C-alpha positions as CSV (number, residue, x, y, z in Angstrom):
1,Q,-9.4,-4.9,-15.9
2,V,-8.7,-4.3,-12.2
3,Q,-9.7,-0.8,-11.2
4,L,-9.7,1.2,-8.0
5,V,-11.7,4.4,-8.2
6,E,-11.6,7.1,-5.5
7,S,-14.4,9.5,-4.9
8,G,-15.5,12.1,-2.3
9,G,-12.8,14.7,-2.6
10,G,-13.5,18.4,-2.8
11,L,-12.9,21.8,-1.3
12,V,-13.5,22.2,2.4
13,Q,-12.6,24.8,5.0
14,A,-10.1,24.1,7.8
15,G,-11.8,22.2,10.6
16,G,-14.3,20.6,8.3
17,S,-14.7,17.0,7.3
18,L,-14.7,14.8,4.2
19,R,-15.3,11.1,3.6
20,L,-13.4,9.5,0.8
21,S,-14.4,6.2,-0.8
22,C,-12.5,3.8,-3.0
23,A,-14.5,1.2,-4.9
24,A,-12.8,-1.8,-6.6
25,S,-13.9,-3.7,-9.7
26,G,-12.4,-6.5,-11.8
27,R,-11.6,-8.6,-8.8
28,T,-12.4,-9.0,-5.1
29,F,-10.0,-7.4,-2.6
30,S,-11.6,-8.9,0.5
31,S,-8.4,-10.8,1.4
32,Y,-6.1,-7.8,0.6
33,A,-5.0,-5.0,2.8
34,R,-6.2,-1.6,1.8
35,A,-4.5,1.7,2.2
36,W,-4.6,5.5,1.5
37,F,-1.7,7.6,0.4
38,R,-1.5,11.3,-0.5
39,Q,0.7,13.6,-2.6
40,A,0.8,17.3,-2.2
41,P,2.2,19.7,-4.9
42,G,5.9,19.4,-5.0
43,K,6.0,16.6,-2.4
44,E,6.6,12.9,-2.5
45,R,3.7,10.5,-2.1
46,E,3.3,9.7,1.6
47,F,1.5,7.1,3.6
48,V,-1.8,8.1,5.4
49,A,-3.6,5.0,6.7
50,A,-3.9,1.2,6.1
51,I,-6.2,-1.6,7.2
52,S,-5.7,-5.3,7.2
53,W,-8.0,-7.7,5.2
54,S,-10.0,-8.5,8.4
55,G,-10.1,-5.0,9.6
56,T,-8.6,-5.9,12.9
57,T,-5.3,-4.0,12.3
58,T,-5.0,-0.4,11.3
59,Y,-2.0,1.9,10.9
60,Y,-2.0,5.7,10.7
61,A,0.6,8.3,9.9
62,D,1.3,10.4,13.0
63,S,0.1,13.5,11.1
64,V,-3.4,12.2,10.8
65,K,-3.8,10.0,13.9
66,G,-6.8,11.0,15.9
67,R,-8.4,12.9,13.0
68,F,-8.7,10.3,10.2
69,T,-10.3,6.9,10.3
70,I,-9.9,4.1,7.8
71,S,-12.6,1.4,7.4
72,R,-13.7,-1.1,4.9
73,D,-16.8,-2.9,3.7
74,N,-15.7,-6.1,2.0
75,A,-19.2,-6.9,0.8
76,K,-19.0,-3.7,-1.3
77,N,-15.3,-4.1,-2.1
78,T,-14.8,-0.6,-0.8
79,V,-12.5,1.2,1.6
80,Y,-13.2,4.5,3.2
81,L,-11.3,7.4,4.8
82,Q,-13.2,9.6,7.2
83,M,-11.3,12.8,7.5
84,N,-12.2,15.2,10.4
85,S,-10.6,18.4,11.7
86,L,-9.0,19.0,8.3
87,K,-6.0,21.3,8.1
88,P,-4.6,23.1,5.1
89,E,-1.6,20.8,5.3
90,D,-4.0,17.9,4.4
91,T,-4.4,19.4,0.9
92,A,-3.3,16.7,-1.6
93,V,-4.3,14.2,-4.1
94,Y,-5.4,11.1,-2.2
95,Y,-4.8,7.6,-3.6
96,C,-6.2,4.3,-2.5
97,A,-4.2,1.1,-2.9
98,A,-4.4,-2.7,-2.3
99,A,-1.8,-5.3,-1.4
100,P,-1.5,-8.8,0.2
101,L,0.1,-7.4,3.3
102,T,-0.7,-4.4,5.4
103,G,2.3,-2.3,4.7
104,R,3.1,1.4,5.0
105,G,5.4,1.9,1.9
106,I,4.5,2.8,-1.6
107,G,6.4,-0.3,-2.8
108,D,4.2,-2.5,-0.8
109,Y,1.2,-1.9,-3.0
110,G,0.6,-3.1,-6.5
111,Y,-2.9,-1.8,-7.2
112,W,-3.6,1.9,-7.2
113,G,-6.4,4.3,-8.0
114,Q,-6.2,7.4,-10.0
115,G,-6.6,9.7,-7.0
116,T,-9.1,12.3,-5.8
117,Q,-8.2,15.9,-5.0
118,V,-8.7,17.2,-1.4
119,T,-8.3,21.0,-0.9
120,V,-8.5,22.5,2.6
121,S,-8.7,26.3,2.7
122,S,-7.8,28.5,5.7
């Protein structure tokens, strides 16, 4: 069974930092693009960041650019999201995903994790 499992979420005050991890099992995703999406209560799931298989190309949503950094360790089959200067608006369930191409749309990704909660208090 192919699984993507997120971890590292939690409660943090505005201005703080969190580092999310997403470990994969069941297959190797070294040749796949990896991405993070998030979904706040009452909102649609939205794109956050993506990274190509080689790590040479990254994309970020305008709302997180300069604050979040996506990275990957193919040897560990893991993708990370370093989140700095967190804002209450960042509160959401964060999901990791994998796909052959480095897209920005939900429909671009066929593999998804279960999500991890990030709550930013003011």
